[in-house]
C-alpha positions as CSV (number, residue, x, y, z in Angstrom):
1,M,76.5,2.2,49.3
2,K,73.5,0.5,46.4
3,V,74.1,1.6,43.6
4,K,70.8,1.2,41.0
5,T,71.0,-1.2,38.0
6,S,68.4,-2.5,35.9
7,I,69.2,-6.3,34.5
8,T,66.7,-8.0,32.3
9,L,65.6,-11.8,34.1
10,S,62.7,-14.0,32.0
11,E,59.5,-13.9,33.3
12,D,59.9,-17.4,34.6
13,L,63.0,-16.6,37.1
14,V,61.3,-13.8,38.1
15,K,58.3,-15.6,39.0
16,A,60.5,-17.8,41.5
17,I,62.1,-15.0,42.6
18,D,58.5,-13.6,44.0
19,E,57.9,-17.6,45.4
20,Y,60.9,-17.6,47.5
21,A,61.4,-13.7,47.9
22,R,59.2,-13.4,50.6
23,E,61.0,-13.3,53.6
24,Y,63.3,-10.9,51.8
25,N,61.8,-7.5,52.2
26,N,62.0,-7.3,47.8
27,R,63.3,-8.9,45.4
28,S,66.6,-6.5,45.4
29,E,67.5,-7.9,48.3
30,F,66.9,-11.4,47.5
31,I,69.0,-11.0,44.4
32,E,71.6,-9.5,46.0
33,E,72.5,-12.4,48.7
34,A,71.9,-15.1,46.1
35,V,74.8,-13.0,44.3
36,R,76.5,-12.7,47.1
37,N,76.4,-16.5,47.8
38,F,76.8,-17.4,44.5
39,I,80.2,-15.3,44.1
40,R,81.4,-16.7,48.0
41,Q,81.0,-20.1,46.1
42,L,82.9,-19.5,43.2
43,I,85.7,-18.2,45.7
44,R,85.6,-21.5,47.5
45,N,85.9,-23.8,44.2
46,Q,88.3,-21.6,43.1
47,Q,90.4,-22.5,46.2
48,D,89.8,-26.5,46.3
49,A,91.0,-25.9,42.9
50,R,94.0,-24.9,44.2
51,D,94.6,-26.8,47.1
52,L,93.6,-30.2,44.9
53,E,96.7,-29.1,42.7
54,I,99.0,-28.7,45.0
55,I,98.0,-32.1,46.8
56,N,98.6,-33.4,43.3
57,H,101.5,-31.6,42.7
58,R,102.8,-33.9,46.5
59,A,100.7,-36.8,45.7
60,D,104.0,-38.7,44.6
61,R,106.2,-37.5,47.5
62,L,102.9,-38.3,50.5
63,N,102.6,-41.8,49.2
64,R,106.0,-43.4,49.5
65,E,105.8,-41.1,52.6
66,A,102.7,-43.2,54.1
67,M,103.6,-46.8,52.5
68,D,107.4,-45.8,54.9
69,V,105.5,-45.4,57.4
70,L,103.3,-48.1,57.5
71,T,106.2,-50.4,57.5
72,Y,106.7,-49.4,60.8
73,Q,103.4,-51.4,61.5
74,V,103.5,-54.7,63.6
75,D,101.5,-57.8,63.2
76,L,99.1,-57.9,65.5
């Protein structure tokens, strides 16, 4: 279902949209795709931040484990 809305954009942004929206049916389709991509990126950034927080929280233990494993290596 599509909902009609009105937004205000700067003139230079509308010109850029018109330049790049040629392969789309209209401005609305181009803007919808751009916003969807932006939201996907925001979600990905949030997931990456959570993953990094988990890794950092467990870093000391993981580093100790890695150092322990390295002690089992044999010199060649």
